[in-house]
C-alpha positions as CSV (number, residue, x, y, z in Angstrom):
1,M,77.3,167.8,132.5
2,T,74.1,165.9,133.0
3,K,74.2,162.3,134.0
4,E,72.8,161.4,130.6
5,K,75.6,163.2,128.8
6,E,78.1,161.6,131.1
7,K,76.8,158.1,130.2
8,E,76.9,158.9,126.5
9,S,80.5,160.2,126.8
10,E,81.6,157.1,128.7
11,T,79.9,154.8,126.3
12,L,81.5,156.6,123.4
13,E,85.0,156.3,125.0
14,I,84.4,152.6,125.6
15,L,83.4,152.0,122.0
16,K,86.5,153.9,120.8
17,L,88.7,151.7,122.9
18,L,87.1,148.5,121.7
19,V,87.4,149.6,118.1
20,E,91.1,150.3,118.6
21,K,91.7,146.9,120.2
22,I,89.9,145.1,117.4
23,E,91.9,147.0,114.8
24,K,95.1,146.0,116.6
25,L,94.0,142.4,116.7
26,E,93.2,142.4,113.0
27,K,96.6,143.8,112.2
28,I,98.3,141.1,114.4
29,V,96.3,138.3,112.8
30,H,97.0,139.4,109.2
31,N,100.6,140.2,109.8
32,E,102.8,137.9,107.5
33,D,105.3,137.4,110.3
34,N,102.7,136.3,112.8
35,L,103.5,133.1,114.7
36,L,99.8,132.1,114.9
37,M,99.6,132.2,111.1
38,K,102.8,130.2,110.7
39,A,101.7,127.6,113.3
40,G,98.4,127.1,111.4
41,F,96.2,128.3,114.1
42,V,94.8,131.1,112.0
43,T,94.2,130.8,108.3
44,T,93.0,133.4,105.9
45,N,92.6,131.0,102.9
46,S,91.2,127.6,103.5
47,P,92.1,124.7,101.1
48,T,89.6,123.8,98.4
49,P,88.5,120.2,98.6
50,K,89.5,118.1,95.5
51,M,88.5,114.6,94.6
52,E,91.0,112.7,92.6
53,T,89.1,110.3,90.4
54,N,91.9,107.9,89.2
55,G,91.7,109.2,85.6
56,G,87.9,109.6,85.6
57,N,87.1,105.9,86.3
58,I,84.5,106.3,88.9
59,P,82.1,103.4,88.8
60,D,78.4,104.1,88.5
61,S,75.8,102.8,90.9
62,N,75.1,99.7,88.8
63,T,78.7,98.7,88.8
64,I,79.0,99.3,92.5
65,A,75.9,97.2,93.1
66,K,77.5,94.3,91.3
67,M,80.8,94.6,93.2
68,S,81.7,92.4,96.2
69,W,82.7,94.1,99.5
70,D,86.3,93.0,98.9
71,E,86.2,94.7,95.5
72,I,84.8,97.9,97.0
73,H,87.5,97.9,99.8
74,D,90.2,97.4,97.1
75,Y,88.7,100.2,95.0
76,V,88.5,102.6,97.9
77,G,92.0,101.7,98.9
78,K,93.3,102.6,95.4
79,M,91.5,106.0,95.6
80,G,93.5,106.7,98.8
81,G,90.7,106.2,101.4
82,S,90.4,103.6,104.0
83,I,87.5,101.7,105.4
């Protein structure tokens, strides 16, 4: 074999090994019994953000402009946030 063919052969073998390792890792990560999944370190589905609006009573900018800071703090507190 020529040196060029040897290098190609070695490169191909390395690529095959890397592909096999990646496939094994994918199987481990997606395995339902995986401890990483159970511990929350790896997620396949992320939560969708949801804003609760207290029955749709979100004040508009004019109402907010007329509110005092105490009223704003109270309103945010009712929505579940903190300032």
